[in-house]
N, C-alpha and C positions, 0 to 999 in steps of 0.2 A: 504493500500500500504506500509506504513512504517513497519507494523507488518510483512508483507511478506519479506521485505528486511532484517529485523532483523532475521527472521527465516532462510533465505538463508545464511546470514553471520554466524549465530550460527552453522549451519550444516557444513559449510566450516571450521570454527574454530575447530570443533570436528574432522574433517578429518585431518587437518593439525597437530593437537596435537599428533596424532599417526602416523605421517609420511605417510599418504595416498598419492598415486601417480596419475598422469594423471587425474587431477580433471577437469571435464567439467560441465558447467552449461548450460542447454538447455531451452530456453524460448519458451514455447508452447502456451501461452495465445492467444486465438483468432484463433487457428488452428482447423479446423473442425476435430472431432474425437479424439482430445487430451483428456486424462483422468485427467489432472491436468494442472496447470500453468507452472510448472518448473520440470525438472528432474535435479538431481545432480548425476553425475556418477563418480566413482573413482575406484581405485584398490589397493589391498594389495597383497604382494608377496605370502602369504600362507593362508590357511584357518584360522590359528591362528590369523594372522594380520587382516584378514577380520572381524573376530569376535570382535577383539579389536577396530577396527574402528567403527563398529556398536555401540558398547557399549559407546565409546567416544562421538559419535554423539548424542545418547540419553541423556547422562549425561550433555553435554554442552548445548544442546537445552533446557533441563529442567531447568538448572541453569540460563541461560540467558533470556529465554522467558516464562518459566513456562508451555510450551506446552509438551504434551506427544503424542507419535505416535498413530494413529488410529489402526494400525496393523503393525506387523513385521513378515516377512516370511524368511525362509531359514536358520535359526539359527542352525539346526541340522548338516548339512554338512559344512556350512560356506564357500562354494565356491562362492555363491551369496547370499547376504542378501538385501532384499528390506525393506525400512522403509517408511511408508505412513503417511505423515502429512497433507493429504487432498489436499491442493493446491501445495504441493511440495512432490515429491517422490524421495527418495535416493536409488541408486543402487550401491552396493559395491561388486566388483567382484575380483576373481583371474584373472590374465591376459588372460589365455586361454579362459575362458568363456566370458569375455568381448569381446574379438575378435570374438568369435563364434556368439554371439547374436547381436553384432554391433548396439546397441541402439543409439549410437552417430549419426548414419546416417539414422535412421528410418524415420524421418520427414525432408524432403528436404526443407520445408518452414520455419523450425525453425531457430532461431538465436542461434548460439553456442558461448560460451565464455570459453576460457581456463583460469583456475585459477592457479596461480603459486604454485608449491610444496614448502612447508615450508622446510627450511634447518635444 
């Protein structure tokens, strides 16, 4: 449990370090059909910022927890990048795609927590 909290905080630190916006933490543990315990969703203004956010998340998580992602998807176009840490999956979108896929509202039983954007 403590490791999972450290992983979540490291992911958020990585996002905030590169000025990621609209950070949402979704608690999925115990929900039937959920593929992980948590989603962390955020957005960057451009594909360049999305790529920088993903790189920052990987670097900060590695430094703070020594964990590496199981897989990373979407780096080619960088309009959406998914980073899979097993129990936590990070989704980094450009705003238009985030709105289109609407992952924030996919599970109505899930608990959502808005994380403040770093100044």
